[in-house]
C-alpha positions as CSV (number, residue, x, y, z in Angstrom):
1,M,0.0,-0.1,0.2
2,T,3.0,2.2,-0.1
3,D,2.6,4.2,-3.4
4,R,-1.1,3.8,-3.4
5,W,-3.3,6.8,-2.6
6,L,-6.6,7.4,-1.1
7,V,-8.7,10.4,-2.7
8,V,-11.7,10.9,-0.3
9,I,-14.4,13.0,-2.8
10,D,-16.6,15.6,-0.8
11,P,-17.1,14.3,2.6
12,Q,-19.2,17.6,3.2
13,N,-22.2,18.7,5.1
14,I,-24.2,19.2,2.2
15,F,-24.0,15.4,1.4
16,A,-24.3,14.2,4.5
17,S,-27.0,16.1,6.4
18,P,-30.4,14.3,6.4
19,D,-31.6,18.0,6.2
20,S,-29.9,18.5,2.8
21,E,-31.8,18.0,-0.1
22,W,-28.4,16.3,-1.4
23,G,-27.9,14.2,1.5
24,S,-27.3,10.4,1.2
25,P,-28.7,7.9,3.4
26,F,-26.1,6.0,3.5
27,F,-23.1,8.4,4.2
28,A,-22.7,7.5,8.1
29,D,-21.8,3.8,7.2
30,A,-19.6,4.8,4.2
31,M,-17.7,7.0,6.4
32,V,-17.0,4.2,8.7
33,N,-15.0,2.4,6.1
34,I,-13.6,5.7,4.8
35,R,-11.8,6.1,8.0
36,S,-10.5,2.9,8.0
37,L,-9.2,3.1,4.8
38,A,-7.5,6.5,5.7
39,E,-6.2,4.9,9.0
40,A,-4.3,1.9,6.5
41,H,-3.1,4.9,4.0
42,G,-1.5,7.3,6.3
43,E,-0.3,10.4,4.6
44,R,-1.2,9.0,1.4
45,V,-5.2,10.6,1.9
46,L,-6.4,13.5,0.0
47,V,-9.7,14.7,0.6
48,T,-11.7,17.1,-2.0
49,R,-14.3,19.7,-1.6
50,W,-17.3,20.8,-4.4
51,V,-17.2,24.4,-4.1
52,P,-20.1,26.3,-6.5
53,T,-18.6,28.2,-9.1
54,A,-19.0,31.8,-9.1
55,D,-19.6,31.8,-13.0
56,R,-23.6,31.7,-13.7
57,T,-23.3,32.4,-17.2
58,T,-22.8,28.5,-17.9
59,S,-25.2,25.9,-17.5
60,W,-23.9,26.0,-13.8
61,G,-26.6,28.7,-13.9
62,D,-29.3,26.8,-15.2
63,Y,-28.2,23.9,-12.2
64,F,-28.1,26.5,-9.3
65,A,-31.8,27.7,-10.6
66,A,-32.9,24.0,-10.2
67,W,-31.2,23.8,-6.8
68,P,-31.6,27.1,-5.1
69,F,-30.6,25.6,-1.6
70,A,-27.2,25.2,-2.7
71,D,-26.8,29.0,-4.2
72,R,-24.5,29.9,-1.3
73,P,-20.8,31.4,-1.0
74,A,-18.3,28.6,-0.7
75,S,-17.4,29.6,2.6
76,D,-21.2,28.6,3.5
77,P,-20.5,26.4,6.4
78,L,-22.8,23.8,4.2
79,Y,-20.0,23.2,2.1
80,D,-17.6,22.4,5.3
81,L,-16.3,19.1,5.7
82,V,-18.4,16.7,8.1
83,P,-16.5,16.5,11.5
84,D,-15.7,13.0,10.9
85,A,-13.5,13.8,8.2
86,A,-11.5,16.5,10.0
87,G,-7.8,14.8,10.2
88,L,-8.5,12.3,7.6
89,S,-5.9,14.1,5.7
90,P,-2.4,15.9,6.4
91,H,-2.9,17.7,3.1
92,P,-4.9,20.8,2.2
93,T,-8.2,20.1,0.8
94,L,-8.7,20.2,-3.3
95,D,-11.3,22.4,-3.6
96,L,-12.9,22.9,-7.2
97,P,-16.5,23.6,-8.2
98,T,-16.8,20.8,-10.5
99,F,-18.6,17.2,-10.0
100,G,-15.5,15.3,-11.4
101,K,-12.2,16.3,-9.3
102,W,-9.2,14.1,-11.7
103,G,-7.4,16.5,-13.1
104,A,-3.9,18.3,-13.3
105,D,-4.3,19.5,-9.8
106,L,-5.4,16.2,-8.5
107,E,-2.7,14.0,-10.3
108,A,0.0,16.8,-9.0
109,I,-0.3,15.3,-5.7
110,V,-1.0,11.6,-6.2
111,G,1.2,11.6,-9.5
112,R,0.8,10.1,-12.9
113,G,-0.2,6.6,-12.8
114,A,-0.2,6.2,-9.3
115,P,-2.5,3.5,-7.8
116,V,-5.8,5.5,-6.3
117,V,-8.6,4.4,-4.5
118,L,-11.4,6.5,-4.6
119,A,-14.3,6.7,-1.8
120,G,-17.2,9.5,-0.6
121,V,-20.2,11.1,-2.3
122,S,-22.2,10.6,-4.3
123,T,-21.2,7.4,-5.8
124,D,-23.4,8.6,-8.6
125,C,-22.2,11.9,-9.3
126,C,-18.9,13.1,-8.1
127,V,-17.4,9.8,-7.4
128,L,-18.7,8.5,-11.0
129,S,-17.5,11.9,-12.6
130,T,-13.9,11.6,-11.1
131,A,-13.4,8.0,-12.0
132,L,-14.4,8.0,-15.9
133,A,-12.3,11.1,-16.0
134,G,-9.5,9.1,-14.1
135,A,-10.1,6.0,-16.2
136,D,-9.6,8.4,-19.7
137,A,-6.6,9.9,-18.1
138,G,-5.1,6.3,-18.0
139,A,-5.2,6.3,-13.9
140,R,-5.1,2.8,-12.0
141,L,-8.3,3.4,-10.0
142,T,-10.2,1.1,-7.3
143,V,-13.2,2.4,-6.3
144,A,-14.4,1.4,-2.8
145,T,-17.8,0.4,-3.1
146,D,-19.1,0.6,0.6
147,A,-16.9,3.4,1.1
148,C,-18.8,5.5,-1.2
149,A,-22.7,6.9,-0.5
150,G,-25.1,7.6,-3.4
151,S,-28.0,9.5,-3.5
152,T,-30.4,6.2,-3.6
153,A,-29.3,2.6,-3.3
154,E,-30.7,2.2,-7.1
155,N,-28.3,5.3,-8.2
156,H,-25.3,3.7,-6.4
157,A,-25.9,0.3,-7.7
158,A,-26.2,2.3,-11.3
159,A,-23.1,4.1,-10.9
160,L,-21.0,0.8,-9.9
161,H,-22.8,-0.7,-12.7
162,V,-21.4,2.0,-14.9
163,M,-17.7,2.2,-13.7
164,G,-17.3,-1.5,-13.3
165,L,-17.8,-1.5,-17.5
166,Y,-14.2,0.2,-17.1
167,P,-11.7,-2.4,-16.1
168,P,-8.5,-2.2,-16.0
169,Q,-8.9,1.4,-15.6
170,I,-11.3,0.8,-12.9
171,A,-11.6,-1.9,-10.4
172,L,-14.7,-2.3,-7.9
173,R,-13.4,-3.4,-4.4
174,T,-15.1,-3.5,-1.1
175,T,-12.9,-2.1,1.9
176,A,-12.0,-5.3,3.3
177,E,-10.5,-6.2,-0.1
178,I,-8.9,-3.2,-0.4
179,L,-7.1,-3.4,3.0
180,G,-6.4,-7.2,2.6
181,S,-4.3,-6.3,-0.7
């Protein structure tokens, strides 16, 4: 596990709170597995945060019109990490206004071609978007299936199904399988 990284995608209040329109009912269970993975990966853990873009002239303007509860400044506590995510990583969070987190900023931290485990929320949005962009970039990804939380059980399963179509770039494994490898 010495060269493998764990990228924890968006463990934020907006996706964890049952009061949030985007809150996942599976977040707490996924967080237990995320913490186990983070302990095993030590210094090689990176946490991301989704932050809203200020540019409303693009389709993001339409997006925030559809989800007005989320149209807040990036400094709003809704976008803070959940308390359980504090201390998961010794690195600063990677804050991006995109669903997918894979790109030059992330690769600069984890290294091009290094094996990466993905975990977080939501399986059917930000995890999926990150994984597919990573596959296109030639990354070696493992999605920790039980350390991800979907918007619904059906959407979680559908996203895992799609990501499962991308071997060898994307592998699907449970936390126990990852920790045992």
